[in-house]
N, C-alpha and C positions, 0 to 999 in steps of 0.2 A: 638319032640319039634317043635314049629310051628315058621316059619321064615317069616318075613314081607319083602315084595318085593315091590320096588318103582322104576321102571324103565320104561322108556318111549322112543318109537322111532317114528319119523315122518319125512315126507319129503314135501318141498313145496318151495314157492318163497317169498323174502322178500317184505313186502308192502311197506316199505319205507327204507331210509338209517339207519343203526344201530347208535344208539345214545350212545356216550361214555362219561362218566364222570371221570376224572382222580383223584386219591386219592394222600394224601401227600406221600406215601411211594413208588411212583413210579409206582404203579398198576393202575388198572381201573375198573369201572363197566361198562360193554357194555350190552345194552338192544335193542331188536329187535323183531320183530313179523313176523311170518312165516304164510302165507296161504295156506292152503290144501283144494283142492277141492273134494268135494265128490258128486258121482252120484248115484242115485237111481232108479230102475225101477218101483217102486211102487207109486211114486208121479208124480203128474202132472207136476210141475216145479222140474225136476230131478237134478237140480246142486244146490250145498249148498257149501258155504266157510266157513271152520273152521280156526279160528284165533288162533295161539298158541304164548303166550308171553314167551321169553327166557332171560337169562340172563348168562353172563360170567364174573367170577373175576378174579383180578390179573394182572399180566404182559401179560398173553394171551389174555386179552380183549384189550389191546393197540394194541398187534401186529395184531389181528383180524378185528378191526373197519375198516382199509383201504379197507378191501376186501368184507366186508359184505354191499352192496349197494342194492338200491331197485331192484327187479327183479331177483337178484342172486338166483340161485337155490341151496338148500341146504339138507342135510339128517342129522337130529339131532337125538342124544343119550343123555338122561340125567335122572334126577329125578323130581318127582313133588313136588314144595313146595308150602303150602298155608300160607298166613299171613293176619292178620287182622289189621285194622285201622279205624280211625274215620274221616270221612269227615269234611269239613267246616261247615256243619250243625249239626254236633255232632252224625250224624247217623253212626253206626257201618257197616263196609264193609268188605269183604274179597275178596283175589285175589289169583290165582294160577298162578304160573310161573313155566317154566322148567328150572332149574340149569343145564346148558350145561356141559356134561362131553365129548363129542366127537363131532365134526362137520365135515361133508365132503362136498365139494363141487362138484355139479354135473356138472356144465359147466364151463370150463375156459372163463375168459373175453377176449375178442379181443381188447385190448387198447394199441396195440402197443408194444406187445412183454412181457407185465407184466402179468404172468400166475398167477392166484389163487394158494393158496395152495391147495393140494388135501385132506389133513387130518390133523386135529389138535386134540390131545387127552391129556386129563389128566391121570397120574398114580395114582395108590392108594394112594400113600404116599404125595399127593397134589402136587408134582412137576409137570411140564408140559413138556412133551416129544413131540416135532414137528416132524412129519414125512412128508417129501416131501414138506417142505417149503423151497422156493427159495432164503431165506435170512438167 
């Protein structure tokens, strides 16, 4: 029996502060982009940056928003999700985002004692388990 696998892992730095939109149920939608530099020995200009759009849903989005600032180094695990839409000119477009299931911070911030959480993960039941979060 064939099984579909949709898992992606990458690390990099946030290109700008994460954007949080809070929902009526107390949760939120958190969007951010991670820059991942790739080096190639074959090309003359051997540095290229890949950008990965990420999204976190629910109460975890609200909790993580304060930690996901420009320059923060993260390791992300999640699944790819493609959505389609029409732009203002009526043209069909598509977008691929990573739905984050786990995020780890690679460097603690030095902001007067407020350490970033080391890891925040979602359980398979859809509830969120927080490991090593200082609150």
